[in-house]
N, C-alpha and C positions, 0 to 999 in steps of 0.2 A: 701703615696700617697691618695689623695682625689679629687674623681672624679664627677664634675659637672652637671649637664644636658644640652642638647644640647639648643642654643639662650637662657641660664641662664642671660647673659648680652645681652638686645637688647630687649626679650620678643620674644615667637613665634607666628607667626602671625595668631594664631588659632581664624580661625571665622571671621578675619576685612575684612569689607567692601570694599576690594580694588576693584570690578568691573570697575569705570569709575570715569575718573576725574570730572564730571558732577554731580557725585553723593553725594558725599565727601571728603575732604580732611583731612584722616584721612593718606594719603601713606604719605604726608610731614614729618608728625609731628613721622611716625615711621620711616622711615630714621635718621633722624635726634638723633633717640635714639643708631642705629646702633653708632659703634665706628672704630676712622684705628688703624691699624695694623702695625707696631708701634705708639706708639702715648700714653698719658695722661694717660688712663686708662689702657692701656697694664702696663705703670708703677708701677702704684697702685696695681694691681694684684701681679707683680713679690714681690712689698713691702710686699704684704700678705701673701705673700709663702715663705717671706726671714722672716719674722717677727714670724711665728707658725712651721717653718724649715718642710716645708711639700712638698713633689712634687705635684702640681697641675695641675689636669685635668680640661681646663674652655671654655664652651659653649658658644659661642658670632653670635650674628649680626657684620658682618663686614661689613664697606662701603671703597671704594673704588672710591674717584670720587662720581659717581650717583648710582654708580651698588653696588649690597648688596651681601654678602654669608654666607652661614651657616659656621662657622669658629670652629675648635677645638684648642685651643689655650696648648703650655706644658713649666711647669714651674720651675725649681729645688730648694731644702731648701737654698739659696744660692742668695735668690734674682735673679736670672737670668733666661731671657725670652730662652727657648727654640727654640721654632717654630712653626710654625703651619700647620696646613690641610682647607684645602676648600671643603665642598663637592661637590661630582659629582652630585649624586645617587636622582633626588628632586621629590615630590611626586606631583600628578596636581597643588594642591592648590600653593604648595610653588613655581612652575615656572611663579606665578605669580608676586612674588619679590625680588625670590632670582637667580641668575645667578650659571652657575653650575663651579667646579674650574674646577684642571688641576691633571690629575696625577702625573705627577713631582714633587708634594712637598708631597708624602705618606711619612713620615717619622715614623724613630725609633731609639729611643733614650738609650744609654747604660749608667745608673746611680747608684747609688749607690747601692739601692736595687733590681737592676735586669732591664732587656731590656721592655723601657715602647712605646708603642705606642697604635692607634688607628684609630675608621673610625666611623662616625659620623650617626646614623640614618640608611635610605635604604642602604650606603657603604655598611654596615656588611652583604649585601643578595649581592654583588657581586662576585663570587667564584675567578678571578683571584686580587682583590684587598689582602682578605683573604690569599689569597696563598702568596702572597709577601710580610705579612709582618709573617707568618706563616717561610718561606724558612728566614727572615732575625733574626729569633729563640727568637720571641714574648717573653714572661713572663707571663705581666700585658697588656694584651685586653683588652684599654677602650672604652666605644660604649654607648656618651653619645648619649641621642634619644628623641622623643616626641610621643613614640608610648608606651601605657600601656594594650594595647591585650593580651589575653594571648597565640599569637601568636607567639610576641616578645620572651619573656621567654624561648619560645621552640627554636627560635632560638638562644640565649644567650645559653641554654644547647647545642646546637649543635656544635657550637663555637669553644668551652671550648674542646669539645671530640674532633674535627675535630684536632686543632692546637694545641693540650695537653700543656695549658695555662691556667690561670685565666683569666676570665670574669668579668670588672666590668663594669655594665651599670645602672646610671643613668637617670632619667626624673621625670618631675616635677607631683607633686599633687597640685590645686589651682581651685580653685572657681572661679564663675562669680563675686565675689566682690573684685577680685587681681588685676581684667582689669579695668584699666579709659577709654578706649577707647572703643565707641561700642562696642559690640560682640554678634556674631547668635552663641549661646551655640551650638557645637556637638556633647556633650556627654547629658546623659542625655533628658532631655523638652528640643526638640532645639528652643518653643516658652516661656522658661520660664525665668522672670523677677528677679526672686527670688533670692537674692544677695547669698546663699549660695547653690547654683545648682555646678555640678561638674561640671570640665572641662575636667579636667587629672586626671586619679585616681595616675597616680603615675608607683608603681611597681617595685622599681629602686632591682638590683640582682646582689648578687656578689656570681659564678659560680667554682666551681675548675677544676682542668682537667682531671678528672673523669666523668664531669656531675655530682658531688654532690651541691646541693644549698647549700650555706655556710652563706649567711642572704638572708634577704625578702623574695620574694617580700611586699610589703607593699602597701593597694590601700585603709587604713583607712585615712590618713589623712598626713602632712607631717613627713616628719620624719630623723631621719640620723640614715643608714644602717654601717657596719663595722663586719669585719672580720680578724682576723691575719693569713697571707699566707705563710704556708711551700715551700721554691720554691723545696725540694728536691717531691716534690710530681709531681713535673711536669717529672724528671728523671723519676720516677718509672709508672706514665701513659706511655711514650716512649718506654716501655718497650715495650709493650703490641699493642705497635700501634704507628711507628713515623711521622707519614704525612709526612711533607717533607724531615725530620733531618734524625734520624736513621733508615738508611737503604733504604732510598726512594728519593735520591738524583734527581736532573731533569730529568735524565735521566734514570733511571729507570723505568717509564711511561708512553707510549706517546699514542698515538691514533689521527688518522686521519677521513678525515670524502669527501666523492668522489661528488662533485656537482653533481646533476645529471639534466642526458641533456633536454632542454625545447625543444618537436618539435611541431610546428606551424602548422596546419592544414585550410585549407578554405572552404566554403560551401558558399551556393547561397545566404547568408544574411549575416555572417559573417565571421571573422577568430578568432581560438579560438586557447586556446593551453592545453597541458598537460601535464607530468613528462615521460620521458619514465625513468625506477628503472631498465630498460638490463644493 
């Protein structure tokens, strides 16, 4: 199983100046670098997965007409394109160029090596999406990302423990010189034009169902991290805590919240509201 970062094909729009059409002409170039799904680039990725006999999980920038999406693609070792998921939750800067996907496409694939699925970047912080993958029995949780912060590593450890699954999170390590477009560096010195200025420091990581880091994170440069995954560890982990699996079906735990009553009152000047919690 090989996992690549978010927007590995097409490029993550990190610091690109897309403020207005009058300021630059970079958005058409970025749109042209996105791929159609299905399309020739998808066919090429399928051939690569077949050639190297790997399950491939790839982050791409997908275009559907004018609209762009951050999308995760899945391939099997015989060269079949299995499906995709478009990211729903976008960060502030991503909203400038990417559209939000749809939850209906959230997939999980039964493969020869186990149940494989995943979410992109901030989708991993939506509990309902994670829970759906847990309920489907995910074993290898793939999380392509663009986040190199330590908080992201903490999120991956939490997901591994919460879902009792292996988590594989991939992020790019890149420098100013890796970008051909004008770039406002957001890491390091934001005013630096030095070609070796770090734009994103990587931090890919593989985590076991018990929360143990099996490989990574590496923040020093480009690298390939790897680990051997023992699926029996999932069974052992579920004996302690079964999330939505063993002994924790959808009817085992429930909660409800009462909507507070909104009370209006009027003074001589204005009408105000307060919440009645009684």
